[in-house]
C-alpha positions in Angstrom: 25.5 21.4 -30.9 25.2 17.8 -29.9 27.6 15.6 -28.6 27.7 13.6 -32.1 28.0 16.6 -34.0 31.0 17.9 -32.2 32.6 14.8 -32.7 32.0 14.6 -36.4 33.1 18.1 -36.9 36.4 17.6 -34.9 37.1 14.1 -36.6 35.2 13.8 -39.8 36.5 10.4 -40.8 35.4 8.4 -37.5 33.1 5.7 -37.5 30.4 5.5 -34.8 30.2 2.2 -32.9 27.2 1.2 -30.7 27.3 -1.6 -28.2 24.6 -4.1 -27.7 23.5 -3.1 -24.1 22.8 0.5 -25.4 21.2 -0.6 -28.3 18.7 -2.8 -26.4 18.2 -0.3 -23.9 17.5 2.5 -26.4 15.0 -0.2 -28.2 13.2 -1.0 -24.8 12.9 2.8 -24.1 11.6 3.4 -27.7 9.1 0.4 -27.4 8.0 1.7 -23.8 7.4 5.2 -25.0 5.5 4.1 -28.1 3.1 1.5 -26.1 2.4 4.1 -23.5 1.5 6.9 -26.3 -0.5 4.4 -28.3 -2.5 2.9 -25.2 -3.0 6.0 -23.5 -5.6 5.0 -21.1 -6.4 4.5 -17.6 -6.7 0.7 -16.0 -9.0 0.1 -13.3 -8.3 -2.5 -10.9 -10.9 -3.6 -8.3 -9.5 -4.1 -4.7 -10.7 -7.0 -2.8 -13.3 -6.3 0.0 -11.8 -6.7 3.5 -14.0 -6.5 6.3 -12.9 -4.3 9.0 -14.1 -4.0 12.4 -14.5 -0.8 14.4 -13.2 1.1 11.3 -14.0 4.8 10.5 -15.2 5.5 7.1 -12.0 7.3 6.5 -10.2 4.1 7.2 -11.9 1.9 4.6 -10.6 1.0 1.5 -12.2 2.6 -2.0 -13.8 0.3 -4.3 -11.0 0.5 -6.9 -7.4 1.9 -7.6 -6.7 3.9 -10.6 -3.4 3.2 -12.1 -2.0 5.8 -14.5 1.4 5.3 -16.0 2.4 8.7 -17.1 
């Protein structure tokens, strides 16, 4: 049983009131989830090449970074 259903069952004549903060917070979260679901793809960002003196192959930077927001 959810919190809302428990209150509705205990007090059927009550009116639910929402404040602006939680309305905007929930809207922002919904929009973020929708965008992440709709634009489900990886973004490749090339890294700048920086010359490194006396660096091993393990110490050098990769050609690009993969950013995955999931």
